C-alpha positions as CSV (number, residue, x, y, z in Angstrom):
1,X,19.4,-10.9,0.7
2,X,17.1,-12.4,-1.8
3,X,16.5,-9.7,-4.4
4,X,13.6,-11.4,-6.1
5,X,11.5,-11.3,-2.9
6,X,11.2,-7.5,-2.6
7,X,10.4,-7.2,-6.3
8,X,7.7,-9.9,-6.1
9,X,6.3,-8.2,-2.9
10,X,6.2,-4.8,-4.7
11,X,4.5,-6.3,-7.7
12,X,1.9,-8.0,-5.6
13,X,1.3,-4.7,-3.6
14,X,1.1,-2.7,-6.8
15,X,-1.5,-5.0,-8.2
16,X,-3.5,-4.9,-5.0
17,X,-3.4,-1.1,-5.2
18,X,-4.7,-1.1,-8.8
19,X,-7.6,-3.4,-7.8
20,X,-8.3,-1.4,-4.6
21,X,-8.5,2.0,-6.3
22,X,-10.3,0.7,-9.4
23,X,-12.9,-0.9,-7.1
24,X,-13.2,2.3,-5.0
25,X,-12.7,4.7,-7.9
26,X,-16.0,6.6,-7.7
27,X,-16.0,7.0,-3.8
28,X,-12.3,8.0,-4.1
29,X,-12.9,10.6,-6.8
30,X,-15.8,12.0,-4.8
31,X,-13.6,12.1,-1.6
32,X,-11.0,14.1,-3.6
33,X,-13.8,16.5,-4.7
34,X,-13.8,15.3,-8.3
35,X,-16.9,14.4,-10.4
36,X,-16.5,10.7,-11.4
37,X,-18.4,11.4,-14.6
38,X,-15.8,14.1,-15.6
39,X,-13.0,11.7,-14.9
40,X,-14.3,9.1,-17.4
41,X,-12.0,8.6,-20.4
42,X,-9.0,10.4,-18.9
43,X,-5.7,8.5,-19.1
44,X,-4.2,7.0,-16.0
45,X,-1.4,9.1,-14.6
46,X,1.7,7.1,-15.6
47,X,4.3,9.0,-13.6
48,X,2.5,8.7,-10.2
49,X,1.8,5.0,-10.9
50,X,5.5,4.5,-11.6
51,X,6.5,6.4,-8.4
52,X,4.0,4.3,-6.4
53,X,5.7,1.1,-7.6
54,X,9.2,2.5,-6.7
55,X,7.8,3.5,-3.3
56,X,6.4,0.0,-2.8
57,X,9.7,-1.5,-3.9
58,X,11.5,0.6,-1.2
59,X,9.0,-0.4,1.4
60,X,9.4,-4.1,0.4
61,X,13.2,-3.9,0.7
62,X,13.0,-2.2,4.1
63,X,10.4,-4.7,5.3
64,X,12.5,-7.6,4.0
65,X,15.4,-6.3,6.1
66,X,13.2,-6.0,9.2
67,X,11.7,-9.5,8.7
68,X,15.1,-11.0,8.2
69,X,16.5,-9.4,11.4
70,X,13.4,-10.7,13.3
71,X,13.9,-14.2,11.8
72,X,10.3,-14.2,10.5
73,X,9.6,-17.2,8.3
74,X,6.4,-18.0,6.5
75,X,3.6,-16.0,4.9
76,X,1.4,-15.9,8.0
77,X,4.1,-14.5,10.2
78,X,5.2,-12.1,7.5
79,X,1.6,-10.9,7.1
80,X,1.2,-10.5,10.8
81,X,4.3,-8.3,11.0
82,X,3.1,-6.4,8.0
83,X,-0.2,-5.8,9.7
84,X,1.5,-4.6,12.9
85,X,3.6,-2.2,10.9
86,X,0.6,-1.1,8.7
87,X,-1.8,-0.5,11.6
88,X,0.8,0.7,14.1
89,X,3.1,2.9,12.0
90,X,1.6,3.6,8.5
91,X,-2.1,4.1,9.4
92,X,-1.5,6.7,12.1
93,X,0.8,8.6,9.7
94,X,-1.9,8.6,7.0
95,X,-4.5,9.7,9.5
96,X,-2.4,12.7,10.7
97,X,-1.5,13.6,7.1
98,X,-5.2,13.7,6.2
99,X,-6.4,15.4,9.3
100,X,-4.3,18.6,9.2
101,X,-5.4,19.6,5.6
102,X,-9.0,18.8,6.5
103,X,-9.4,15.9,4.1
104,X,-12.5,13.8,4.7
105,X,-12.8,10.5,6.6
106,X,-13.7,8.6,3.4
107,X,-10.4,9.6,1.7
108,X,-8.5,8.8,4.9
109,X,-10.1,5.4,5.1
110,X,-9.5,4.5,1.5
111,X,-5.8,5.7,1.5
112,X,-5.0,4.4,5.0
113,X,-6.5,0.9,4.5
114,X,-4.7,0.7,1.1
115,X,-1.4,1.2,2.8
116,X,-2.2,-1.3,5.6
117,X,-3.1,-3.8,2.8
118,X,0.2,-3.1,1.1
119,X,2.2,-3.8,4.3
120,X,0.3,-7.0,4.9
121,X,0.7,-8.3,1.3
122,X,4.3,-7.4,1.2
123,X,4.9,-9.1,4.6
124,X,3.1,-12.2,3.4
125,X,5.1,-12.4,0.1
126,X,8.4,-11.7,1.8
127,X,7.6,-14.3,4.5
128,X,6.8,-16.9,1.8
129,X,10.3,-16.3,0.4
130,X,12.0,-16.6,3.7
C-alpha cells in the first residue's frame, strides 16, 4: 500500500472542505440557527478541524483499500467509485442523521454534498496514485 496516496487524498479533501464551508459559511451558520454577524471574529475550532482531518485520513485509507481490491486505476475511475460511495452510502447516512433530529434541508444539503465531494476527491487522488 502506498502510504503517501491516502495522506494526499486526505489533504485534498480537507482543503476542499475548508473552501466549501468558507464559501457557504453564512447559509451554514443560519442553518445551524446561528447569527452570522455574531460569529464574526470568533476563532476557528481547532480540535474539530483536526478530528475532521483524521476522519478524512481514515476514509482515504479505507477507500484506498477498496480501490486496490477493485483494481481501479486512474483519477476518473477513482472519482467515479468515490461518487458511487458518496451518493450511495455516505449521502443516505447524512440524510437520515439530519432527519431524525429535525435539522433543516439546507444543513442536510450542505453537509451531505460536502461528504460526497470528499469521497469524489479522495477517489480521484487515490486513482491518480494507482
